GULO-257333 format. One record per residue: residue number from 1; residue in one letter; y negated, x, z of N, C-alpha, C in turn. Coordinates in steps of 0.1 Angstrom, whole numbers, plus 5000, padded with zeros to 4 digits. Last residue first. Layout:
N
vopa | lolo | nY | nX | nZ | caY | caX | caZ | cY | cX | cZ
NUM | A | Y | X | Z | Y | X | Z | Y | X | Z .
...
//
This chain:
155
vopa | lolo | nY | nX | nZ | caY | caX | caZ | cY | cX | cZ
155 | H | 4867 | 4595 | 5216 | 4876 | 4606 | 5220 | 4870 | 4616 | 5230 .
154 | G | 4851 | 4575 | 5206 | 4857 | 4573 | 5219 | 4866 | 4584 | 5224 .
153 | S | 4838 | 4575 | 5183 | 4852 | 4570 | 5182 | 4858 | 4570 | 5196 .
152 | I | 4814 | 4587 | 5191 | 4814 | 4573 | 5186 | 4828 | 4567 | 5186 .
151 | D | 4822 | 4613 | 5196 | 4817 | 4605 | 5207 | 4817 | 4590 | 5203 .
150 | I | 4829 | 4621 | 5170 | 4839 | 4621 | 5181 | 4835 | 4612 | 5192 .
149 | K | 4804 | 4620 | 5157 | 4816 | 4612 | 5153 | 4826 | 4610 | 5163 .
148 | K | 4790 | 4639 | 5172 | 4786 | 4625 | 5172 | 4797 | 4616 | 5168 .
147 | E | 4804 | 4662 | 5165 | 4803 | 4658 | 5179 | 4800 | 4643 | 5180 .
146 | I | 4799 | 4663 | 5138 | 4812 | 4662 | 5143 | 4813 | 4657 | 5157 .
145 | T | 4771 | 4667 | 5139 | 4776 | 4655 | 5132 | 4791 | 4653 | 5137 .
144 | K | 4768 | 4692 | 5151 | 4762 | 4680 | 5158 | 4768 | 4667 | 5152 .
143 | Q | 4782 | 4707 | 5131 | 4787 | 4707 | 5145 | 4782 | 4694 | 5152 .
142 | L | 4764 | 4704 | 5110 | 4778 | 4699 | 5109 | 4784 | 4698 | 5122 .
141 | V | 4741 | 4716 | 5120 | 4741 | 4702 | 5117 | 4755 | 4696 | 5116 .
140 | Y | 4751 | 4742 | 5121 | 4746 | 4736 | 5133 | 4746 | 4721 | 5131 .
139 | L | 4756 | 4747 | 5094 | 4767 | 4748 | 5104 | 4763 | 4741 | 5116 .
138 | V | 4731 | 4745 | 5082 | 4741 | 4735 | 5078 | 4753 | 4735 | 5089 .
137 | V | 4719 | 4767 | 5094 | 4714 | 4754 | 5097 | 4724 | 4743 | 5094 .
136 | A | 4735 | 4787 | 5083 | 4734 | 4786 | 5097 | 4729 | 4772 | 5101 .
135 | K | 4730 | 4784 | 5055 | 4744 | 4781 | 5061 | 4744 | 4780 | 5076 .
134 | I | 4703 | 4792 | 5055 | 4707 | 4778 | 5051 | 4721 | 4775 | 5057 .
133 | F | 4707 | 4819 | 5061 | 4699 | 4811 | 5069 | 4702 | 4796 | 5067 .
132 | F | 4722 | 4828 | 5040 | 4728 | 4829 | 5053 | 4720 | 4819 | 5062 .
131 | I | 4703 | 4825 | 5020 | 4715 | 4818 | 5019 | 4722 | 4817 | 5033 .
130 | F | 4684 | 4844 | 5029 | 4680 | 4830 | 5029 | 4693 | 4821 | 5028 .
129 | S | 4698 | 4868 | 5024 | 4694 | 4864 | 5038 | 4691 | 4849 | 5039 .
128 | F | 4698 | 4867 | 4996 | 4710 | 4867 | 5003 | 4708 | 4862 | 5018 .
127 | Q | 4670 | 4870 | 4993 | 4677 | 4858 | 4988 | 4690 | 4856 | 4995 .
126 | Y | 4666 | 4895 | 5003 | 4659 | 4884 | 5010 | 4666 | 4871 | 5005 .
125 | K | 4681 | 4911 | 4985 | 4685 | 4910 | 4999 | 4679 | 4898 | 5006 .
124 | K | 4687 | 4894 | 4953 | 4680 | 4903 | 4962 | 4684 | 4901 | 4976 .
123 | L | 4712 | 4892 | 4930 | 4707 | 4886 | 4942 | 4699 | 4897 | 4950 .
122 | R | 4729 | 4902 | 4911 | 4717 | 4895 | 4906 | 4710 | 4888 | 4918 .
121 | I | 4743 | 4920 | 4931 | 4741 | 4923 | 4917 | 4728 | 4916 | 4912 .
120 | L | 4754 | 4936 | 4960 | 4746 | 4925 | 4954 | 4743 | 4929 | 4940 .
119 | S | 4788 | 4947 | 4965 | 4773 | 4949 | 4963 | 4767 | 4937 | 4958 .
118 | G | 4816 | 4963 | 4980 | 4809 | 4952 | 4975 | 4794 | 4955 | 4973 .
117 | Y | 4830 | 4988 | 4982 | 4837 | 4975 | 4985 | 4829 | 4964 | 4979 .
116 | G | 4820 | 5014 | 4980 | 4826 | 5008 | 4968 | 4833 | 4995 | 4971 .
115 | I | 4806 | 5026 | 5000 | 4821 | 5028 | 5000 | 4828 | 5022 | 4988 .
114 | K | 4780 | 5017 | 4993 | 4783 | 5031 | 4994 | 4798 | 5034 | 4993 .
113 | K | 4783 | 4989 | 4997 | 4780 | 4995 | 4983 | 4784 | 5010 | 4983 .
112 | F | 4788 | 4988 | 5024 | 4798 | 4983 | 5015 | 4796 | 4989 | 5001 .
111 | W | 4763 | 4997 | 5033 | 4775 | 5005 | 5035 | 4786 | 5001 | 5026 .
110 | D | 4747 | 4976 | 5025 | 4744 | 4989 | 5019 | 4756 | 4999 | 5021 .
109 | M | 4759 | 4956 | 5040 | 4760 | 4955 | 5025 | 4757 | 4969 | 5019 .
108 | V | 4751 | 4964 | 5066 | 4765 | 4964 | 5062 | 4767 | 4964 | 5047 .
107 | I | 4722 | 4962 | 5064 | 4729 | 4974 | 5069 | 4744 | 4975 | 5063 .
106 | Y | 4713 | 4938 | 5054 | 4705 | 4950 | 5052 | 4712 | 4963 | 5056 .
105 | V | 4733 | 4918 | 5060 | 4727 | 4919 | 5046 | 4720 | 4933 | 5044 .
104 | F | 4740 | 4923 | 5087 | 4750 | 4923 | 5076 | 4744 | 4926 | 5063 .
103 | F | 4716 | 4921 | 5100 | 4724 | 4933 | 5101 | 4734 | 4934 | 5090 .
102 | S | 4710 | 4894 | 5093 | 4702 | 4905 | 5087 | 4709 | 4919 | 5089 .
101 | D | 4730 | 4881 | 5107 | 4730 | 4880 | 5093 | 4721 | 4891 | 5086 .
100 | V | 4722 | 4887 | 5134 | 4735 | 4891 | 5129 | 4735 | 4891 | 5114 .
99 | T | 4695 | 4875 | 5133 | 4698 | 4889 | 5137 | 4711 | 4894 | 5131 .
98 | I | 4700 | 4849 | 5126 | 4691 | 4857 | 5118 | 4694 | 4872 | 5121 .
97 | N | 4717 | 4841 | 5148 | 4722 | 4841 | 5134 | 4713 | 4850 | 5125 .
96 | T | 4698 | 4843 | 5169 | 4711 | 4851 | 5169 | 4716 | 4852 | 5155 .
95 | A | 4679 | 4825 | 5161 | 4675 | 4839 | 5163 | 4688 | 4848 | 5163 .
94 | M | 4695 | 4801 | 5161 | 4689 | 4806 | 5149 | 4685 | 4821 | 5150 .
93 | Y | 4702 | 4800 | 5189 | 4712 | 4800 | 5179 | 4707 | 4806 | 5166 .
92 | R | 4676 | 4798 | 5200 | 4685 | 4809 | 5203 | 4696 | 4811 | 5193 .
91 | F | 4670 | 4773 | 5189 | 4662 | 4785 | 5185 | 4669 | 4798 | 5189 .
90 | F | 4689 | 4755 | 5200 | 4688 | 4757 | 5185 | 4681 | 4770 | 5182 .
89 | H | 4711 | 4753 | 5222 | 4698 | 4760 | 5222 | 4695 | 4765 | 5208 .
88 | G | 4735 | 4744 | 5217 | 4727 | 4736 | 5226 | 4713 | 4741 | 5227 .
87 | Y | 4751 | 4775 | 5215 | 4751 | 4761 | 5212 | 4743 | 4753 | 5222 .
86 | T | 4753 | 4802 | 5222 | 4740 | 4797 | 5219 | 4739 | 4782 | 5216 .
85 | F | 4779 | 4811 | 5228 | 4768 | 4816 | 5236 | 4754 | 4810 | 5233 .
84 | K | 4795 | 4797 | 5210 | 4799 | 4798 | 5224 | 4787 | 4802 | 5233 .
83 | F | 4784 | 4802 | 5185 | 4783 | 4789 | 5191 | 4786 | 4790 | 5206 .
82 | I | 4791 | 4829 | 5182 | 4777 | 4826 | 5183 | 4775 | 4812 | 5189 .
81 | W | 4819 | 4826 | 5181 | 4813 | 4833 | 5192 | 4798 | 4830 | 5194 .
80 | L | 4822 | 4811 | 5157 | 4827 | 4806 | 5170 | 4821 | 4813 | 5182 .
79 | S | 4812 | 4829 | 5139 | 4806 | 4816 | 5141 | 4810 | 4810 | 5154 .
78 | G | 4830 | 4850 | 5141 | 4817 | 4852 | 5145 | 4809 | 4839 | 5148 .
77 | V | 4852 | 4838 | 5129 | 4853 | 4841 | 5143 | 4839 | 4844 | 5149 .
76 | I | 4842 | 4835 | 5102 | 4846 | 4823 | 5110 | 4847 | 4826 | 5125 .
75 | F | 4835 | 4863 | 5097 | 4825 | 4851 | 5095 | 4829 | 4839 | 5104 .
74 | P | 4856 | 4881 | 5101 | 4844 | 4881 | 5110 | 4835 | 4869 | 5108 .
73 | G | 4878 | 4863 | 5084 | 4878 | 4872 | 5095 | 4866 | 4871 | 5103 .
72 | F | 4872 | 4848 | 5062 | 4882 | 4843 | 5071 | 4885 | 4852 | 5083 .
71 | I | 4852 | 4864 | 5050 | 4850 | 4849 | 5053 | 4859 | 4844 | 5064 .
70 | L | 4864 | 4889 | 5047 | 4851 | 4887 | 5054 | 4849 | 4873 | 5059 .
69 | P | 4886 | 4883 | 5030 | 4888 | 4889 | 5044 | 4875 | 4888 | 5053 .
68 | I | 4872 | 4873 | 5007 | 4880 | 4864 | 5016 | 4883 | 4870 | 5029 .
67 | D | 4858 | 4889 | 4989 | 4852 | 4886 | 5003 | 4860 | 4877 | 5011 .
66 | G | 4873 | 4890 | 4966 | 4872 | 4901 | 4974 | 4866 | 4899 | 4988 .
65 | L | 4895 | 4862 | 4959 | 4881 | 4868 | 4959 | 4881 | 4880 | 4969 .
64 | L | 4928 | 4866 | 4946 | 4919 | 4863 | 4957 | 4905 | 4869 | 4955 .
63 | N | 4944 | 4876 | 4927 | 4940 | 4862 | 4925 | 4931 | 4857 | 4937 .
62 | P | 4950 | 4902 | 4935 | 4942 | 4900 | 4923 | 4937 | 4886 | 4921 .
61 | H | 4945 | 4907 | 4970 | 4954 | 4903 | 4959 | 4945 | 4900 | 4947 .
60 | L | 4925 | 4919 | 4984 | 4938 | 4919 | 4989 | 4949 | 4916 | 4979 .
59 | R | 4901 | 4939 | 4966 | 4907 | 4926 | 4969 | 4921 | 4928 | 4975 .
58 | K | 4870 | 4953 | 4959 | 4883 | 4955 | 4964 | 4889 | 4941 | 4968 .
57 | H | 4844 | 4944 | 4951 | 4853 | 4950 | 4942 | 4867 | 4951 | 4946 .
56 | F | 4825 | 4917 | 4953 | 4833 | 4925 | 4962 | 4845 | 4930 | 4953 .
55 | W | 4792 | 4909 | 4943 | 4806 | 4912 | 4939 | 4813 | 4920 | 4950 .
54 | F | 4768 | 4884 | 4936 | 4772 | 4895 | 4944 | 4787 | 4897 | 4940 .
53 | L | 4763 | 4871 | 4912 | 4752 | 4872 | 4922 | 4755 | 4884 | 4931 .
52 | K | 4779 | 4863 | 4889 | 4776 | 4877 | 4892 | 4764 | 4879 | 4901 .
51 | K | 4786 | 4837 | 4886 | 4773 | 4841 | 4881 | 4769 | 4855 | 4884 .
50 | E | 4812 | 4839 | 4897 | 4810 | 4834 | 4883 | 4797 | 4838 | 4877 .
49 | H | 4807 | 4848 | 4923 | 4815 | 4855 | 4914 | 4813 | 4852 | 4899 .
48 | A | 4791 | 4826 | 4932 | 4785 | 4840 | 4931 | 4794 | 4849 | 4922 .
47 | I | 4811 | 4806 | 4931 | 4798 | 4805 | 4923 | 4792 | 4819 | 4921 .
46 | F | 4829 | 4816 | 4950 | 4833 | 4813 | 4936 | 4821 | 4813 | 4927 .
45 | S | 4812 | 4817 | 4972 | 4818 | 4829 | 4967 | 4823 | 4827 | 4953 .
44 | E | 4808 | 4790 | 4977 | 4796 | 4799 | 4974 | 4801 | 4811 | 4967 .
43 | G | 4834 | 4783 | 4985 | 4828 | 4777 | 4973 | 4816 | 4786 | 4968 .
42 | V | 4835 | 4798 | 5008 | 4844 | 4801 | 4997 | 4839 | 4795 | 4984 .
41 | A | 4815 | 4785 | 5023 | 4813 | 4800 | 5019 | 4823 | 4804 | 5008 .
40 | L | 4827 | 4761 | 5027 | 4815 | 4761 | 5019 | 4812 | 4776 | 5014 .
39 | L | 4847 | 4770 | 5043 | 4851 | 4764 | 5030 | 4839 | 4764 | 5021 .
38 | N | 4832 | 4777 | 5065 | 4839 | 4787 | 5058 | 4843 | 4782 | 5044 .
37 | I | 4822 | 4753 | 5074 | 4813 | 4762 | 5068 | 4820 | 4774 | 5060 .
36 | G | 4847 | 4743 | 5083 | 4840 | 4736 | 5073 | 4830 | 4746 | 5066 .
35 | L | 4853 | 4761 | 5104 | 4862 | 4760 | 5092 | 4855 | 4754 | 5080 .
34 | S | 4833 | 4753 | 5121 | 4833 | 4767 | 5116 | 4842 | 4768 | 5104 .
33 | S | 4839 | 4727 | 5127 | 4827 | 4730 | 5119 | 4827 | 4744 | 5114 .
32 | L | 4864 | 4732 | 5140 | 4863 | 4723 | 5128 | 4851 | 4726 | 5120 .
31 | F | 4859 | 4748 | 5162 | 4867 | 4753 | 5151 | 4865 | 4745 | 5138 .
30 | F | 4845 | 4740 | 5185 | 4837 | 4745 | 5174 | 4845 | 4749 | 5161 .
29 | K | 4863 | 4730 | 5204 | 4850 | 4723 | 5202 | 4844 | 4727 | 5188 .
28 | K | 4885 | 4747 | 5204 | 4887 | 4734 | 5199 | 4874 | 4727 | 5196 .
27 | F | 4871 | 4770 | 5215 | 4878 | 4771 | 5202 | 4880 | 4757 | 5196 .
26 | T | 4863 | 4760 | 5240 | 4853 | 4765 | 5230 | 4859 | 4765 | 5216 .
25 | R | 4889 | 4756 | 5251 | 4879 | 4745 | 5250 | 4869 | 4748 | 5239 .
24 | K | 4901 | 4781 | 5252 | 4907 | 4770 | 5244 | 4897 | 4759 | 5241 .
23 | G | 4882 | 4811 | 5249 | 4886 | 4799 | 5257 | 4891 | 4788 | 5248 .
22 | L | 4876 | 4836 | 5239 | 4867 | 4824 | 5237 | 4869 | 4813 | 5246 .
21 | L | 4897 | 4852 | 5242 | 4886 | 4854 | 5251 | 4875 | 4843 | 5250 .
20 | P | 4914 | 4845 | 5221 | 4918 | 4841 | 5235 | 4906 | 4843 | 5245 .
19 | I | 4899 | 4858 | 5199 | 4900 | 4843 | 5201 | 4904 | 4839 | 5215 .
18 | S | 4901 | 4884 | 5193 | 4891 | 4880 | 5204 | 4892 | 4865 | 5207 .
17 | F | 4918 | 4886 | 5172 | 4923 | 4891 | 5185 | 4913 | 4887 | 5197 .
16 | W | 4904 | 4880 | 5150 | 4911 | 4869 | 5156 | 4917 | 4873 | 5170 .
15 | P | 4893 | 4905 | 5141 | 4885 | 4895 | 5148 | 4892 | 4884 | 5155 .
14 | V | 4917 | 4916 | 5127 | 4912 | 4921 | 5140 | 4903 | 4911 | 5147 .
13 | I | 4922 | 4903 | 5102 | 4930 | 4900 | 5113 | 4923 | 4904 | 5127 .
12 | L | 4904 | 4912 | 5082 | 4908 | 4898 | 5083 | 4914 | 4894 | 5096 .
11 | M | 4902 | 4939 | 5086 | 4890 | 4931 | 5086 | 4893 | 4916 | 5088 .
10 | G | 4929 | 4945 | 5081 | 4923 | 4947 | 5094 | 4910 | 4939 | 5096 .
9 | I | 4930 | 4940 | 5054 | 4938 | 4932 | 5063 | 4933 | 4933 | 5077 .
8 | L | 4911 | 4959 | 5046 | 4909 | 4945 | 5043 | 4917 | 4936 | 5052 .
7 | Y | 4925 | 4983 | 5053 | 4912 | 4980 | 5059 | 4909 | 4965 | 5057 .
6 | I | 4947 | 4980 | 5037 | 4950 | 4981 | 5051 | 4936 | 4977 | 5058 .
5 | K | 4935 | 4982 | 5012 | 4941 | 4970 | 5016 | 4944 | 4969 | 5031 .
4 | Y | 4927 | 5009 | 5012 | 4916 | 4998 | 5013 | 4923 | 4985 | 5017 .
3 | R | 4951 | 5023 | 5008 | 4944 | 5023 | 5021 | 4934 | 5012 | 5022 .
2 | R | 4978 | 5005 | 4992 | 4966 | 5013 | 4991 | 4958 | 5012 | 5004 .
1 | M | 5012 | 5009 | 5000 | 5000 | 5000 | 5000 | 4988 | 5009 | 5000 .
//
C-alpha cells in the first residue's frame, strides 16, 4: 500500500478515537445534523471536482473523491466537538468555526498544496472561507430544526 493511503486512512479513522470522550448524549444529540452537513459537503465536493474549484490529488480509491477522508474524519468529528463546547452560544459557535476553518483554509491548505495532496484551483481562499462560513450557519440551523422536530414529536 502506498504511504499516502496510510495517511489518508489515518486522517479518516484517528479523529473517531476521540468520540468516547464526547459522551454518548452529546454524540446522539449532534450526530444527525453533523452527518447532514457532511452529506452537503460531499455534494459540494462533487461540484467542486466537476468545476475544478479545488482538487484533492491523492485518493483512497480511484472512485472516491480525494477529500472523503477529510469530510468523514476531521470534519464530522470536529463538528461534533465544536457543538459540544459552543452549542447554545451562537456567537461563540461562529467564532470557533471561523477560527478553525481559517486555520484549515490559510494554513492546512497551503501545507496540502506543498505535499501534493490538494489545492485550490478556481477558488480564492476568501471564497473557500465563505463556503465554510455558510456551512457553519447551515449546520447550526439544521441542528436547531432537528431539535425542534424532536420536541414537537414528543421524543
